[in-house]
C-alpha positions as a LaTeX table, in Angstrom:
\begin{tabular}{lrrr}
\hline
Residue & $x$ (\AA) & $y$ (\AA) & $z$ (\AA) \\
\hline
Met1 & $-17.79$ & 13.91 & $-1.28$ \\
Ser2 & $-17.03$ & 10.54 & $-3.04$ \\
Pro3 & $-13.92$ & 10.38 & $-5.52$ \\
Arg4 & $-14.64$ & 9.90 & $-9.27$ \\
Pro5 & $-15.00$ & 6.33 & $-10.59$ \\
Asn6 & $-12.02$ & 4.74 & $-12.00$ \\
Thr7 & $-9.63$ & 6.92 & $-10.18$ \\
Phe8 & $-6.72$ & 5.96 & $-7.93$ \\
Ser9 & $-8.80$ & 7.33 & $-4.83$ \\
Ala10 & $-11.88$ & 5.40 & $-5.91$ \\
Arg11 & $-9.75$ & 2.23 & $-6.04$ \\
Ile12 & $-8.62$ & 2.66 & $-2.55$ \\
Leu13 & $-12.02$ & 3.59 & $-1.18$ \\
Thr14 & $-13.67$ & 0.55 & $-3.13$ \\
Ser15 & $-10.99$ & $-1.94$ & $-2.02$ \\
Arg16 & $-11.05$ & $-0.87$ & 1.63 \\
His17 & $-14.96$ & $-1.00$ & 1.49 \\
Ala18 & $-14.97$ & $-4.57$ & 0.05 \\
Leu19 & $-12.71$ & $-5.59$ & 2.98 \\
Gly20 & $-15.11$ & $-3.74$ & 5.49 \\
Met21 & $-12.07$ & $-2.13$ & 6.74 \\
Ser22 & $-12.05$ & 1.22 & 8.71 \\
Lys23 & $-9.70$ & 4.39 & 7.52 \\
Ser24 & $-7.96$ & 3.67 & 10.90 \\
Ala25 & $-7.58$ & 0.03 & 10.50 \\
Leu26 & $-5.96$ & 0.59 & 7.01 \\
Ala27 & $-3.72$ & 3.42 & 8.40 \\
Arg28 & $-2.38$ & 0.90 & 10.96 \\
Glu29 & $-1.65$ & $-1.69$ & 8.43 \\
Val30 & $-0.03$ & 0.76 & 6.10 \\
Gly31 & 1.83 & 2.45 & 8.76 \\
Val32 & 0.33 & 5.99 & 8.19 \\
Ser33 & $-2.16$ & 8.21 & 9.80 \\
Pro34 & $-5.82$ & 7.89 & 9.17 \\
Thr35 & $-5.74$ & 11.58 & 7.99 \\
Cys36 & $-3.25$ & 10.46 & 5.35 \\
Ile37 & $-5.72$ & 7.50 & 4.26 \\
Trp38 & $-8.31$ & 10.12 & 3.98 \\
Asn39 & $-6.23$ & 12.37 & 2.03 \\
Trp40 & $-5.53$ & 9.61 & $-0.54$ \\
Glu41 & $-9.32$ & 8.51 & $-0.81$ \\
Glu42 & $-10.26$ & 12.48 & $-1.51$ \\
Gly43 & $-7.61$ & 12.29 & $-4.13$ \\
Asn44 & $-5.77$ & 15.31 & $-2.54$ \\
Thr45 & $-2.49$ & 13.34 & $-2.44$ \\
Glu46 & $-1.12$ & 9.93 & $-3.27$ \\
Pro47 & 1.17 & 7.63 & $-1.59$ \\
Arg48 & 4.83 & 7.89 & $-1.54$ \\
Ala49 & 6.42 & 4.81 & $-3.38$ \\
Asp50 & 7.39 & 3.33 & 0.00 \\
Asn51 & 3.73 & 3.29 & 1.19 \\
Met52 & 2.50 & 2.01 & $-2.21$ \\
Ser53 & 3.41 & $-1.61$ & $-1.53$ \\
Ala54 & 2.27 & $-1.56$ & 2.09 \\
Leu55 & $-1.08$ & $-0.12$ & 0.91 \\
Ala56 & $-1.79$ & $-2.72$ & $-1.93$ \\
Arg57 & $-0.83$ & $-5.51$ & 0.42 \\
Ala58 & $-3.41$ & $-4.25$ & 3.14 \\
Leu59 & $-6.15$ & $-3.80$ & 0.47 \\
Gln60 & $-5.17$ & $-7.10$ & $-0.96$ \\
Val61 & $-4.68$ & $-5.91$ & $-4.59$ \\
Ser62 & $-1.72$ & $-5.21$ & $-6.65$ \\
Val63 & 0.21 & $-2.21$ & $-6.94$ \\
Asn64 & $-0.72$ & $-2.11$ & $-10.73$ \\
Phe65 & $-4.52$ & $-2.28$ & $-9.74$ \\
Leu66 & $-4.08$ & 0.76 & $-7.52$ \\
Glu67 & $-2.17$ & 2.55 & $-10.27$ \\
Gly68 & $-5.01$ & 1.98 & $-12.83$ \\
Gly69 & $-4.60$ & $-1.35$ & $-14.06$ \\
Ser70 & $-7.70$ & $-3.43$ & $-14.87$ \\
Glu71 & $-6.40$ & $-6.61$ & $-13.22$ \\
Pro72 & $-8.84$ & $-8.16$ & $-10.65$ \\
Ala73 & $-7.74$ & $-8.02$ & $-6.69$ \\
Ala74 & $-4.84$ & $-10.21$ & $-6.19$ \\
Ser75 & $-3.62$ & $-11.99$ & $-3.15$ \\
Pro76 & $-0.66$ & $-10.45$ & $-1.22$ \\
Ala77 & 1.70 & $-13.11$ & $-2.74$ \\
Asp78 & 0.96 & $-11.94$ & $-6.22$ \\
Glu79 & 1.99 & $-8.41$ & $-5.30$ \\
Thr80 & 4.15 & $-6.77$ & $-7.75$ \\
Val81 & 5.95 & $-3.35$ & $-7.74$ \\
Pro82 & 7.35 & $-1.90$ & $-10.69$ \\
Gln83 & 10.92 & $-2.66$ & $-11.50$ \\
Thr84 & 13.75 & $-0.22$ & $-12.71$ \\
Arg85 & 14.73 & $-0.39$ & $-16.26$ \\
Thr86 & 18.18 & $-1.40$ & $-15.58$ \\
Ser87 & 17.65 & $-4.00$ & $-13.31$ \\
Asn88 & 15.63 & $-7.18$ & $-12.45$ \\
Leu89 & 15.96 & $-6.54$ & $-8.75$ \\
Pro90 & 12.84 & $-5.79$ & $-7.02$ \\
His91 & 12.05 & $-2.17$ & $-6.52$ \\
Leu92 & 13.47 & $-0.58$ & $-3.31$ \\
Ser93 & 10.11 & $-0.18$ & $-1.84$ \\
Gln94 & 9.22 & $-3.64$ & $-2.18$ \\
Ile95 & 12.63 & $-4.65$ & $-0.41$ \\
Ile96 & 11.81 & $-2.19$ & 2.37 \\
Ala97 & 8.28 & $-3.42$ & 2.77 \\
Asp98 & 9.60 & $-7.13$ & 3.04 \\
Ala99 & 12.09 & $-6.04$ & 5.56 \\
Lys100 & 9.49 & $-4.41$ & 7.57 \\
Glu101 & 7.37 & $-7.30$ & 7.74 \\
Thr102 & 10.29 & $-9.59$ & 8.64 \\
Val103 & 11.17 & $-7.30$ & 11.48 \\
Ala104 & 7.74 & $-6.98$ & 12.80 \\
Lys105 & 7.15 & $-10.82$ & 12.64 \\
Ala106 & 10.28 & $-11.48$ & 14.51 \\
Ala107 & 9.73 & $-8.77$ & 17.18 \\
Gly108 & 6.04 & $-10.02$ & 17.47 \\
Leu109 & 4.87 & $-6.33$ & 16.66 \\
Pro110 & 2.23 & $-5.14$ & 14.09 \\
Thr111 & 3.72 & $-3.95$ & 10.93 \\
Tyr112 & 2.77 & $-0.35$ & 11.39 \\
Lys113 & 5.19 & $-0.17$ & 14.38 \\
Val114 & 7.96 & $-0.94$ & 12.42 \\
Arg115 & 10.16 & 2.06 & 10.66 \\
Ile116 & 12.99 & 1.33 & 8.46 \\
Thr117 & 15.33 & 4.27 & 7.66 \\
Leu118 & 17.52 & 4.39 & 4.65 \\
Asp119 & 20.34 & 6.71 & 4.47 \\
Tyr120 & 22.02 & 6.91 & 1.23 \\
\hline
\end{tabular}
């Protein structure tokens, strides 16, 4: 069963196919299981906020595009995450995604092997 056109799940599937990427490869990039990717593409679930930025980056699109924006695919450098109304600081999920990438690069590991836990 393929997702309905112009849905969140269809945008993930279309973007993944455009890159020639398997579900497993996308899962590794995002740091989730292939079953998680399957559920997103089937429209059964949607990513948590902390996975949305990593998903957009792996698919080389913006979060806005995944959430229904009509903008074309963007490079990872153009990635934007919604900001809170009370602050100009990046959304917490973007801060965590950036930290995850920094740690992975410094440790010589793939991003999917880095886990960041936040207690507050």
